[in-house]
Structures are given as C-alpha cells and as structure tokens.
N, C-alpha and C positions, 0 to 999 in steps of 0.2 A: 377425221384424221386416220383411224384404223383402216377405213375402206381405201383411202389413198395409198397407205402403206402396203396393203394387200395387192393393189393393182401394180404398184411399183415392183414388188417382189415377183409377181407373176410375169411382168414384162421382162425382167432380168432373166428369169428361168427360161422363158421362151426364146429370147435372144441368144442366151448361152447354148441352148440346145440346138438352135439353127446353126450357130457358128461351129459347134462340134461336128455337125453333119457335113458341113462344107469343108472342114479342114481334113477330114479323113477321105482320101481319094482311094477308091478300091483299086487293087492291083492284081495282076496275074503273076504268080511267082512259080518258077520251076523249083521244086523242092530240093533237087539234088545240086543246085548251084549256090545256095545260100551258105555262106561261111559262118562259123561261130562268131567271128569278129563282127560280121554284119548283124547277126542276131543280138549280140550284146549291145550294139549301138542303137537298137530300136527303142523308141519311147516305151515306157512301162506297159501300157495297155496293149499296144501293138505287139510287143514281145510276148505278153501273156497269151494273147489270141493265137499267135503262131505256135507257141509251145502246146497249148491245149489242142489245137488242130492236129499237130504231129502226134501227140499222145493218142488221140482217137484214130489216126491213120494206122499207127502201129498196132493198136489193140484190135482194130477191124481186120488187119492182115493176119492176125492170129485167131480170128473168129471168137474173140472175147466178148461175151454178152453181159458181163457184170462189170460195173465201174467201181473200182476200189480206190476211193479218194486218197487214202494214205499211201497206197502203192504207187499211184500216179504221181503224187507229190514227191515221193522218194526218187522215182525214176527221173523226173524233171530236174530235181536237185542234182542228181548225178550227171545229167547231161550238161547242166550249167557249169558244174565243177570241171568237167572234161573240156568244155568250150573255153573256160578261163585258162586252162593249162595248155590248150592247143588251139589258139584262135584261128589258125589257117585251115583247120579241119572243116569239112562240110557238116552242117547241122544234121543232115540226113544220116551221115555216117555215124555221128555221135549217138543219135537215137538208136540206130541199128545195133551199135556196140552195146549200149546199155540194155536194150530189150533182149539181147541174146544171153545175158547173164542170168 
C-alpha cells in the first residue's frame, strides 16, 4: 500500500510539472510598451518574474554589483503603488521614476 501511494504521488507531481511547463508560453516583450494595468493583470508568478527582471535591468543600468533584497523589495513596492494609482503608465516609466529617487 505505501509503495502504491508513493507511485501515485510521484505520478501526480510529474504530471503537474509537465502541465506547468506546457501552460507557460515564453513571450518576447518590449519593456517600454507594457502598461501598469497589464502588469497588475498578470498571474502572480508571471508578475513576480517580470518585476524581478526589471529590478535587475535597472540595477545593471546603474552598474550595481550588490543585490540588497530589502531595497529591491521597497522599490518594487513603490512601483506597484505607482502602478495602482496610474494604471495607464508604462511599467518601464514607473521603474525609471522610482529608481531615480
């Protein structure tokens, strides 16, 4: 019985993993065209990936070689707040504004 249960759990995990890989279609996105409204409508994990990518993009543009998790989180929180107050704004513009402060 325990062996059968283990096989069943393994099969569900493998199937779930395969489904997740199929459901995420890689996209090519022009960073300057994504609006805050589009960002806020993304599913949680996809939104987080996009925010983390932009955080790295702006840090790299300033030649930042140290990742400060607290500072990154605070900046991302400010971007999200700005996006919620101005959904028509470009996410790229929101990041640029936050990083300039």
